[in-house]
N, C-alpha and C positions, 0 to 999 in steps of 0.2 A: 542507549536509546536517544535519538536525536530530538531536540526541542523544535516544535513547529509553531510559528505564530501567524501563519497566513490565514486567509479567509477564503472560503469556497462559496459559490453560489450555484444552486441547482438550476435555476432558470436564468437565461440570458447570459450565462458565462460564455465568453468567446476566447478561442485560442488566438495565438498571434496571427494566424491566417485570417481571422475574422469569421471563421465558420462557426455557426451556432451549434453547440453540442448538447443542448438540453434534451433533444430528442433521443440521444443515444446514451444517456446515463443508465447504466445497468442497475438492476435491483438485487442481483446476487454477485458473488465473486466468480461464478462459473465463467471460464474463458478469459479471465483477466490474468495479467502477469504479475507475479510477486517476486521479490528479491530474497533469496535464501542466504543467510549468513551463519557463521559458526555461533553456536550458543556458548557464550563465555560465562555461563552461570547466572545471567540476568533473568532468564525465564525458567520456571520450574519444569517445563516440558519441552521436548524437541522431537524431530523426526528420527528415524533409525540411524541416520548419518550424523546426528548431533547438530542439525541445522534448524533454524527458526526463520520465519518471515521477518524482514526488516520492519521495524516499528518506530513510531515517533510519538512524542507527547505533544498534544495540541494545547491551545491557550487555556483549556479547562483542566489541564494537568492530567488528562486521561490518556492511556496508550491507545494508539490507532495503528492498524496494519497499513502499510503502503501498498497500493496496487496500481497497475497501469493498464490502459486499454490495449496497448500493443507493445511488442518487444523493443521497438525503436525508442519509445518514451522511457521504458525501463532502463535501457542502456544509456540513454542521454543523462538520466538521473545519476547512474553510477559514475559516469565520467565527471559530472559536476561535483559530486561529493568525494571523489577519489577514494573509493572504498572497493573492497573485493567482495563480490557476491555473485550468485548464480541466478539468472532470470529463469523462472519456471512458470509455465501456464498452469492455471488451476484447472484440473481435470478430475474426472470421477475417481481416479486412483489415489490422488494426493489430497483431495478436498477434506476427507475426514481427519487426516493428520493436522492440516492447517486450522480447521475448526477447533480441534482439541487443544492445540497450542494457544490459539487466541482465547479460548475459554479459560485456560489456566492462567493467562496473563491478564485476565479481566479486561479484554479489549473492548473499547467503547464503540468501535466501528472501523470503517476502512476509508482512508483518504485516497481519492482517485486522482491519478495524474498529478501528483505533487511536483511543483517546479521549485527547485532549490533557489534559483536566482531571484524569482519574484515572491517566493514564499506563499504562493497561491495554489489552490487545487480546484479541480473541476467540481467535485461534490464529496460529501461524506455520506457513505452508504452503510447499511447494516452488514454485519459479518454473517452472511447466510449463504 
């Protein structure tokens, strides 16, 4: 699990483009993109293919699932961290598995649009 030290701000956070994103912070994981990686024994639960969503530990030393608002941001993160994962949109069919895995990992929440270079994220939202 990757250690995350960045800070997120729900209001007033701006992307590099300067576009304010506070109006589009989701309240659930529906429609977000997660990164599925092989479960190498770190988490007690996984999906039927043995994969788990990529997680990180934040400054409070709690695990958080990483999620992205679009596939381009998810793939940019994968390129930056040079790891192999599959980007998947959270939909009705896979959401129960993701929630079960997060519950078993005692996930504190979701870090939205984490940027490896700046170690910042748009927001921390609940796993729901």
